[in-house]
N, C-alpha and C positions, 0 to 999 in steps of 0.2 A: 880266688874262690869266694863264693858268697853263700851265706847261710840264711835260711828263712823257715818259718813254720808254715803250717797250712794256711792258705789264704781264704778259706771259707769262713764266714762269720760264725761264731759260736757263742753261746750264752756265758761261758766262763771267762771270756776275754774282758777282764775289767782290772782296775787298779789293784784290787785285792781279791781274795777268794771268799770274802765274807758273804754269808748267805748260801754257801755251797757246802756240801758234805760228801764223804766217801763211804761207799759200801765195800767192805773188805770180804774176801772169800778165802777159804782154806785151799780150794782146788780150782785150777784153771777151768775145768769142765763146768763148775757151778757159775763162774763169771760169764762164760759163754752162753749158758742156759739163761742166765739173768738178762743178758743183752738181748737175746731173741724175744723173751717174754715182754720186757719193757718196751721194745720196739713195736711189737704186736699190739700192745696196749696204748700206744701213742704217748708214752712218757718222755719227758725232757731229761736226757742224760747224755753222758759221754764216757766211752771206754778209755781209761787212762792207766798209767803205771803209778802206783802209790809211791809217795816219797819214801826213801829208805827207812826212815825212823818208824813208819807205820806198817811196813810189810810184815805179814804174819804167815807166810807160806805160799801165797800166790802172787805172781808178778803183775796181775791185772786187778783193777778195781773199777768201780763205776762211780762217776762223779754226778751228783744230782743237786738240784736246788732244794734247800732244807724246807722251804714252804710246801714242797710236795712230799715230804717225808712220810706222812701217814698213808697216803695213797700208794706210794711206791712200796712201802713195807707190806701193805695189804696184798698187793699184786704178787710180790715175792712169796709171801706166806701161802696164798691160795694155790700157787704153783709149786709148793714144797721145795723152794730153792734155799739151800743152806748158806747162811752168811755167818760172819764171825761177830755177830751182835748188832747193836744199833748203828745207825749212820753216824759217823764221826764228823762233827763240825770242823770246817777248816777256817780257823780264825787268824792265823798268822802266816806270813809269807813263807816261812820255813816249811810249812805243811803243804805248800802248793803242789798239786799233783804234776807229774811229768807228762808232757805230751808224747804220745806213742810215736808220732810221725815227725821226722826231721828231713829236710830237703837240702841238698848241697848241689850247687850248680858249678860245673867246670866249663871250659870253653864251649865244647860242642856236646857235652853230655850232662845228664842230670842223674844224681844218685838219691834215691828215696830210701830212708831207713824207717822201719817199723819194728820196734823192739830190738832184737838182735839180728834181724834179717834185712838185707839190703838188695835193691834192684837198681841197676844202672842201665840207662838207655840213651840212644842217640837222639838229640833234640830234633834233627831234621827228618829222619826216617821213622823214628819210633821203634827202631830195632833194639831188642834187649841185648845188651853187651855182656852183662855179668849178673850173677846171683851169688850172694855170699852171706856168711854169718850162720848163727845157730849151731846146734850140735845134735839135732834130731836125725834119726836114721833115714828119713825121706828127703833130706836136703840134696844129696847127689842126684836123686831121681828128678827132683824139681828143677835142678840146674839143667840136666839133659833135656828135659821136656820144654823148657822156656828159652834157652839160649839161642840167639840168632833169629828169633821170631819177632814179628812186629807186634807191638802192644795191642793193636786193634784186632789182631787175628790169633793171639796166643790164648791157650786155655787158662782158665782161672786156677791159681794155685790151690784154692780151697776145694776144687773139684779133683785135684790130683793127689793131695797129701792128706794125712790123718793126724798131724801133730800141731802143737802150738807154733812151731816154725812155719808150717804151711799156712796157718791162720795169719801170722804176722806178715808173711810174704804176700798174702792176698791183700792185706791192708796197704802194703807198699805198692802192689800192683794197681790197686784202685786209685791211689793218689797219683801214681805215674801216668796212668791213662787219663786222668783228669787234667794234669799239667800238660800232657801232650796235646790233648784236644783243645785246651785253652790257647796254647801257643799256635796251633794250626787253625784255630777259629772254625772248628767243625760245627 
């Protein structure tokens, strides 16, 4: 079994988290609204899980470059997005945010985990073999709708569900589709 993280280059991949900061939220909905608004405004950020010592109610945070702090805070304020205060600078390794996505490769299968949700697919065919994790009420429905479907033809979990589990499963689905397309050289 082999473990690796996302292979896409990202600005936070450096020897330390120096020069980066976290925006914490009280509720998941605010973190998701912030993600949409920041993306729409072309801001440089990444949705992450805050380190356990910094969690204050929401299992999602947004990591940003501290040099963009004033602009990002202004965008959030203008869009009335509620945060838990100022951006927290990440100065030590113990404060490093956790990557939401983890990938595990087995012989002929790949399992992608995003938060507590996991999707496992066949590397050769792209067929979804299993959906697991989470505790949200829509997980059984997501499982029924996605199991035995090819990644390239399956509906997006975000279009089927209404919970944080559906969102995390959608992140796992996106990464699975990206891995499958890379392997097949589409």
